[in-house]
Structures are given as C-alpha cells and as structure tokens.
C-alpha positions in Angstrom: -83.5 -19.1 -27.4 -83.4 -19.9 -31.1 -86.5 -19.4 -33.1 -88.6 -22.5 -33.7 -87.5 -24.3 -36.9 -84.5 -22.0 -37.6 -80.8 -22.6 -36.7 -79.3 -20.5 -33.9 -77.3 -17.5 -35.2 -73.7 -17.4 -34.1 -72.7 -14.0 -35.6 -73.3 -10.3 -34.9 -75.4 -7.9 -36.9 -73.5 -5.3 -38.9 -74.0 -1.6 -38.0 -76.3 0.6 -40.1 -75.5 2.7 -43.2 -74.7 5.8 -41.1 -71.8 4.0 -39.3 -68.3 4.8 -40.6 -65.4 2.5 -39.9 -62.1 3.9 -38.7 -61.1 7.0 -36.7 -62.4 10.4 -37.8 -60.1 13.3 -37.0 -62.0 16.6 -37.2 -59.2 19.0 -38.0 -57.3 16.9 -40.6 -60.0 14.6 -42.1 -61.5 16.6 -45.0 -62.5 13.7 -47.2 -61.4 13.2 -50.8 -60.9 17.0 -51.4 -58.4 17.1 -48.5 -56.6 14.0 -49.7 -56.2 15.3 -53.3 -55.5 18.9 -52.5 -52.8 18.6 -49.9 -49.6 16.7 -50.2 -48.2 15.7 -46.8 -45.0 14.1 -47.8 -42.2 12.7 -45.6 -39.2 15.0 -45.4 -36.0 13.4 -46.7 -33.5 12.4 -44.1 -30.0 13.6 -44.3 -27.7 10.6 -44.2 -24.2 10.8 -43.1 -21.3 9.2 -45.0 -21.5 5.4 -44.7 -19.1 3.9 -42.2 -16.5 2.1 -44.4 -15.6 -1.5 -43.5 -12.3 -2.2 -41.6 -9.2 -2.8 -43.6 -8.1 -6.0 -41.9 -5.2 -6.7 -44.3 -3.5 -3.4 -43.4 -4.2 -3.9 -39.7 -2.9 -7.4 -39.7 0.3 -6.3 -41.4 0.8 -3.6 -38.8 0.1 -5.9 -35.9 2.6 -8.4 -37.3 5.3 -5.7 -37.7 4.6 -4.6 -34.1 5.4 -8.2 -32.9 1.9 -9.3 -31.9 1.2 -13.0 -32.1 -1.9 -13.9 -30.1 -5.6 -13.2 -30.9 -6.0 -11.1 -27.8 -3.1 -8.9 -28.8 -4.5 -8.6 -32.3 -7.9 -7.5 -30.9 -6.2 -4.8 -28.7 -4.3 -3.6 -31.8 -7.6 -3.4 -33.8 -9.1 -1.2 -31.0 -6.1 1.0 -30.9 -5.5 1.4 -34.6 -8.9 1.3 -36.3 -8.0 1.5 -40.0 -10.9 1.8 -42.5 -11.0 1.0 -46.2 -10.6 4.0 -48.5 -13.6 5.1 -50.6 -11.9 4.3 -53.9 -10.9 0.8 -52.7 -14.5 0.0 -51.6 -16.5 0.6 -54.7 -18.9 -1.6 -56.6 -16.5 -2.5 -59.4 -14.0 -4.2 -57.0 -16.7 -5.9 -55.0 -18.4 -7.5 -58.1 -17.1 -10.7 -59.6 -15.2 -10.4 -62.8 -17.1 -10.6 -66.1 -17.3 -14.2 -67.3 -17.1 -15.2 -71.0 -20.4 -15.6 -72.8 -19.9 -19.3 -73.5 -18.9 -20.2 -69.9 -21.5 -22.3 -68.0 -21.3 -22.7 -64.2 -22.0 -26.0 -62.5 -22.5 -29.4 -64.1 -23.6 -29.5 -67.7 -27.2 -30.3 -68.5 -28.1 -33.9 -69.3 -28.6 -34.4 -73.0 -32.3 -34.8 -74.0 -33.7 -38.2 -74.7 -34.3 -38.7 -78.4 -38.1 -39.0 -78.7 -37.9 -40.8 -82.0 -36.0 -43.6 -80.4 -38.6 -43.9 -77.7 -41.4 -44.3 -80.3 -39.5 -47.0 -82.2 -38.8 -49.0 -78.9 -35.1 -48.8 -79.8 -34.1 -49.1 -76.1 -36.1 -52.3 -75.7 -34.5 -53.8 -78.8 -31.0 -53.0 -77.5 -31.8 -54.6 -74.2 -33.2 -57.7 -75.9 -30.1 -58.0 -78.0 -27.9 -57.6 -74.9 -29.9 -60.4 -73.1 -29.6 -62.7 -76.2 -25.8 -62.2 -76.3 -25.6 -63.0 -72.6 -27.6 -66.2 -72.9 -25.5 -67.3 -75.9 -22.3 -66.6 -73.9 -23.6 -68.6 -71.0 -24.5 -71.6 -73.3 -21.1 -71.5 -74.8 -19.5 -71.7 -71.3 -21.7 -74.6 -70.4 -20.7 -76.5 -73.6 -17.0 -75.9 -72.8 -17.5 -77.4 -69.3 
C-alpha cells in the first residue's frame, strides 16, 4: 500500500553505484587502456569486377537480324546471347548529362518581385480606382445613348 499522504510510486529503483550496465567480457574487456592500445579493424573485402549492364541495343539488333519478332523470342535470345556493355562505354562521362551553359535556367522563370515602393504609395489601389471610374463612365455613356 502507498504511504499515508504520499502518492503511490509507479517506477523502479535504480541499481547501486557498483552496478555496471552492459555485458562484461573477461578476456577482451580491458577498459580504456585496451580500447586505446589495440586497433581491431575490419579487414577490407576484396570486391570482384562489377557486373556490367546488358547492352540491349546490340542484343536487339542481333535478334532482329536473326528474324525474331515476338517478346518471347527476344527473351530467349537474351538468355542465349548475354552481351554486356564494354567498360569504356559504361563510364561516368557518358552517363552524366552534358554540361549546360551558365546562363541556362531549367523550369519556369521566377516571378518578378513586387515593387515595394508601389505598395507603400497605394499605386495598385489608385490604378483599380481609375479602372472602376472608367467603367462607370462607359456604362453611363451607353445608358445615355439608349
């Protein structure tokens, strides 16, 4: 039961100062001295040559010369004659897009900024008022003609 006049505790007590968190391994855990003095690094992996992508242009040309027309026949040709791109064809210079001129802008151009001085002078309100006055004068002129 809860102590009189105190709220009931809903948490656990922490262990004492002699408690250490984590797993202690006797042979390899030597503390800071062990961590600084020994460098256990990961050995580098030997990677094989990257598998080049398929050269579909050459394979399609060969399948067409052989007289294949359907997709199934093309797939069978791909399995029989697996032609890969050459290393010099598949380099970073050919995969990157060409250099664009310095003054070229992609996409739609940015909207011109609103002149702040015109906002302070209420120029847009005045233009709208003049437009409304011109419309009312034109309507009056049409009524007088009728």
